[in-house]
Every structure is written in C-alpha cells, then in structure tokens.
C-alpha positions as CSV (number, residue, x, y, z in Angstrom):
1,M,-22.2,26.1,6.7
2,T,-22.3,25.9,3.1
3,K,-22.8,23.4,0.5
4,Q,-22.3,22.7,-2.8
5,M,-24.6,23.6,-5.5
6,N,-24.6,22.4,-9.5
7,L,-26.3,24.0,-12.2
8,R,-26.3,23.7,-15.5
9,L,-26.5,27.1,-17.1
10,D,-26.3,28.2,-21.1
11,E,-23.0,29.8,-22.3
12,D,-24.2,32.8,-22.9
13,L,-25.7,33.7,-19.3
14,I,-22.6,32.0,-17.8
15,K,-20.5,35.0,-20.1
16,E,-22.8,37.6,-18.9
17,F,-22.3,36.3,-15.2
18,E,-18.4,36.4,-15.6
19,E,-18.6,39.8,-17.4
20,L,-20.6,41.8,-14.8
21,A,-18.3,40.2,-12.4
22,E,-15.6,41.4,-13.8
23,Q,-17.2,45.2,-14.0
24,E,-18.4,44.9,-10.6
25,N,-14.6,43.4,-8.9
26,L,-15.9,40.3,-7.8
27,D,-15.3,36.4,-8.5
28,R,-17.8,35.2,-10.7
29,S,-18.4,32.6,-7.8
30,A,-19.9,35.6,-5.2
31,L,-21.7,37.4,-7.9
32,V,-24.1,34.6,-8.6
33,R,-24.6,34.0,-4.7
34,K,-25.2,38.0,-4.5
35,I,-28.0,37.3,-7.1
36,L,-29.5,34.3,-5.9
37,I,-29.7,36.3,-2.0
38,E,-31.4,39.1,-3.8
39,G,-33.5,37.2,-6.3
40,L,-34.6,35.2,-3.4
41,Q,-35.3,37.7,-1.1
42,Q,-37.4,39.4,-4.1
43,E,-39.3,36.2,-4.6
44,R,-40.6,35.9,-1.3
45,L,-41.8,39.5,-1.2
46,N,-43.6,38.6,-4.5
47,F,-45.3,35.7,-3.5
48,A,-45.9,37.0,-0.4
49,L,-47.6,39.9,-1.3
50,Q,-49.5,37.9,-4.2
51,K,-51.1,36.1,-1.5
52,Y,-51.8,38.8,0.6
53,M,-53.9,40.5,-2.8
54,M,-55.5,37.4,-3.2
55,K,-56.6,37.5,0.5
56,E,-55.4,34.3,1.3
57,I,-53.1,34.9,4.1
58,S,-52.8,38.2,6.5
59,I,-50.8,40.5,6.6
60,E,-48.6,39.5,9.8
61,R,-48.5,36.0,7.7
62,A,-47.1,37.8,4.2
63,S,-44.4,40.1,7.0
64,E,-43.3,36.5,7.6
65,I,-43.4,34.4,4.2
66,A,-41.5,38.0,2.9
67,R,-39.1,37.7,6.1
68,I,-39.6,41.3,6.7
69,P,-40.4,43.7,10.0
70,L,-44.6,44.6,8.9
71,H,-43.8,47.9,9.2
72,D,-41.0,47.7,6.3
73,L,-43.8,45.4,4.4
74,I,-46.5,48.3,4.9
75,L,-44.5,50.8,3.5
76,K,-43.0,48.8,0.4
77,M,-46.8,48.0,-0.3
78,S,-48.0,51.7,-0.1
79,Q,-44.7,52.6,-2.2
80,L,-46.0,50.0,-5.1
81,G,-49.3,51.2,-5.1
82,I,-51.0,48.0,-3.3
83,P,-54.4,48.5,-1.3
84,S,-54.4,47.6,2.0
85,N,-57.1,44.7,3.4
86,L,-56.1,46.2,7.1
87,T,-59.1,46.5,9.3
88,I,-59.0,48.9,12.6
89,E,-58.5,45.5,14.1
90,D,-55.4,45.1,12.4
91,F,-54.2,48.5,12.7
92,E,-54.9,48.4,16.7
93,K,-52.6,45.1,16.6
94,I,-49.8,46.8,14.6
95,L,-49.8,49.9,17.4
C-alpha cells in the first residue's frame, strides 16, 4: 500500500531532480523514491554504526537497526575501517 507525502522543496532542488531524472530516463517521482529509499537505508546504517561505536548497542542490535545481515555489517565495518568491539564470546555467537 502506498500513501502520498507532500514536500516543499526549493526550486533549485526540484530542477536538479528533473535534470537527473531525465539523464537516468526516469520520471521525477521514481527518482525521488529511489533516492529516498537509498538515503533511508544509508541513514539507518549510519545511525546503527554510530550507536555501536559509542558502545550504546551490541553488534547484533546494530545489524537489526541497519536491517542488514550481521555478516554484511561486519564486512561494511571492515571496509570503513571501524574497529570491532567484539569479544571471543561474540565471535562464538556468530559462528
């Protein structure tokens, strides 16, 4: 089920959406949806990583918040150079 959401955007931003949508051969609404979905996924990941690095949540909880499998989160952390707070017990849980 979809619902409508209205936004007020600066004219320059709307123009940028229109230009990029044309280049990608998409309609403006499809492009905005695509960007919102990707941005929301990235924001979830950023939030989860921030909370994990501040030792406020476990790596399992970070995985849940980011909505990605634990092994994908660990790989992403490795790619970003984020140190792990994992203990031997944590590794045993993962295996």
